[in-house]
C-alpha positions as CSV (number, residue, x, y, z in Angstrom):
1,M,0.0,-0.1,0.0
2,R,2.8,2.5,0.9
3,I,4.7,1.7,-2.3
4,W,1.6,2.6,-4.3
5,A,1.3,5.9,-2.4
6,I,4.8,6.8,-3.0
7,G,4.6,5.9,-6.7
8,I,1.5,8.1,-7.1
9,L,3.3,10.9,-5.3
10,V,6.3,10.6,-7.6
11,L,4.2,10.5,-10.8
12,G,2.3,13.6,-9.6
13,L,5.3,15.6,-8.9
14,S,7.0,14.5,-12.2
15,S,4.6,16.6,-14.3
16,C,5.0,19.7,-12.1
17,V,6.3,23.0,-13.5
18,T,8.3,25.5,-11.6
19,P,7.7,28.8,-13.3
20,Y,9.3,32.2,-12.7
21,K,6.7,35.0,-12.0
22,Q,7.7,38.3,-13.5
23,T,6.7,41.7,-12.0
24,D,4.2,42.2,-14.9
25,G,2.3,39.1,-13.8
26,K,3.6,37.0,-16.8
27,Y,5.3,33.6,-16.1
28,I,8.5,32.2,-17.7
29,K,8.5,28.4,-17.8
30,T,10.2,25.7,-19.7
31,S,8.7,24.1,-22.9
32,Q,10.4,20.7,-23.3
33,T,10.2,17.8,-25.6
34,E,11.9,14.4,-24.9
35,V,12.8,11.3,-26.8
36,R,13.0,8.4,-24.4
37,S,15.1,5.3,-24.9
38,L,14.7,2.1,-22.8
39,F,18.3,1.0,-23.2
40,G,20.0,3.9,-24.9
41,T,20.3,7.6,-24.0
42,N,17.4,9.9,-23.6
43,Q,17.4,13.0,-25.7
44,S,15.8,16.2,-24.5
45,F,15.4,19.8,-25.9
46,A,14.0,22.7,-24.1
47,R,13.2,26.3,-24.7
48,L,11.8,29.1,-22.5
49,E,8.4,30.7,-23.0
50,R,6.5,33.6,-21.6
51,C,2.9,32.7,-20.6
52,D,-0.2,34.0,-18.9
53,G,-0.6,32.1,-15.6
54,P,-3.3,31.3,-13.1
55,A,-4.7,34.4,-11.2
56,K,-4.7,32.5,-7.9
57,K,-1.8,30.9,-6.2
58,V,-1.7,27.1,-6.6
59,L,0.4,24.5,-4.7
60,W,1.8,22.9,-7.8
61,Y,1.8,24.3,-11.3
62,S,1.3,22.1,-14.3
63,D,1.4,22.9,-18.0
64,G,-2.4,23.2,-18.1
65,D,-2.2,26.2,-15.8
66,F,-0.7,28.4,-18.5
67,T,-2.1,30.0,-21.7
68,N,-1.1,32.3,-24.4
69,C,2.5,31.1,-24.4
70,V,5.0,32.7,-26.7
71,M,8.6,31.4,-27.2
72,L,11.3,33.8,-25.9
73,T,13.7,35.0,-28.5
74,K,17.2,33.6,-28.5
75,A,18.6,36.9,-27.0
76,D,16.0,36.8,-24.1
77,Q,16.7,33.1,-23.5
78,D,20.5,33.6,-23.4
79,E,20.1,35.8,-20.3
80,W,19.0,32.6,-18.4
81,E,21.6,30.2,-16.9
82,H,21.0,26.5,-17.6
83,G,21.0,24.2,-14.6
84,Y,20.1,20.7,-14.0
85,S,19.9,18.1,-11.3
86,R,19.2,14.3,-11.0
87,G,15.6,13.4,-10.2
88,A,14.7,11.7,-7.0
89,G,12.8,8.9,-8.6
90,P,15.7,6.3,-8.8
91,E,16.4,6.8,-5.0
92,I,12.7,6.7,-4.1
93,A,12.1,3.5,-6.2
94,G,15.3,1.9,-4.9
95,A,14.4,2.6,-1.2
96,A,10.8,1.2,-1.9
97,I,12.2,-1.9,-3.5
98,M,14.8,-2.4,-0.8
99,G,12.3,-1.9,2.0
100,G,9.8,-4.3,0.3
101,S,12.4,-6.9,-0.2
102,I,13.6,-6.8,3.5
103,G,10.0,-7.1,4.7
104,I,9.3,-10.0,2.4
105,G,12.5,-11.7,3.5
106,A,11.6,-11.3,7.0
107,A,8.1,-12.6,6.6
108,L,9.3,-15.6,4.6
109,S,11.9,-16.5,7.0
110,G,9.6,-16.3,10.0
111,G,12.2,-14.2,12.0
112,S,15.1,-16.7,11.7
113,A,17.0,-14.1,9.6
114,A,17.2,-11.8,12.6
115,A,18.2,-14.7,14.9
116,S,20.8,-15.9,12.4
117,A,22.3,-12.4,12.1
118,G,22.5,-12.0,15.8
119,A,24.2,-15.4,16.3
120,S,26.7,-14.6,13.5
121,A,27.6,-11.2,15.1
122,T,28.1,-12.9,18.6
123,N,30.2,-15.6,17.0
124,T,32.5,-13.1,15.3
125,A,32.7,-11.0,18.4
126,I,34.2,-13.9,20.5
127,Q,36.9,-14.7,18.1
128,T,40.4,-13.3,18.8
129,V,43.6,-13.1,16.9
130,T,46.7,-14.4,18.8
131,G,50.0,-14.7,16.9
132,G,48.4,-14.6,13.5
133,K,46.2,-17.6,14.3
134,H,42.5,-17.6,15.0
135,H,41.3,-19.1,18.3
136,R,37.9,-19.6,19.7
137,R,37.2,-19.1,23.4
């Protein structure tokens, strides 16, 4: 159940837009197209556009919140610095998979995994090294 909730949250936030609101009330946002590849390299192209935005404040903006969009000229777009960062999706998915696999493993082993790990740690702790040889007490 939690994995589905995280998935829905990630999908919902993946379509969000973070616009820049100008003093005249217009918004600058990214217009982007992407060519996805399952096993190759994804290709993406983006330009900035100036749009009319929502009159009221919204929690998350989406492309549907903007109308009358006009592409910025190259000179206007060149005033902006490009930046990028890795999305959080892979980390969230990895954590969900790892948490699920640990839970499934514990359920299938009936708690013997925890007992086994504890016994192994105790066994390792009582070993000592004397003169390069391992001895048990």
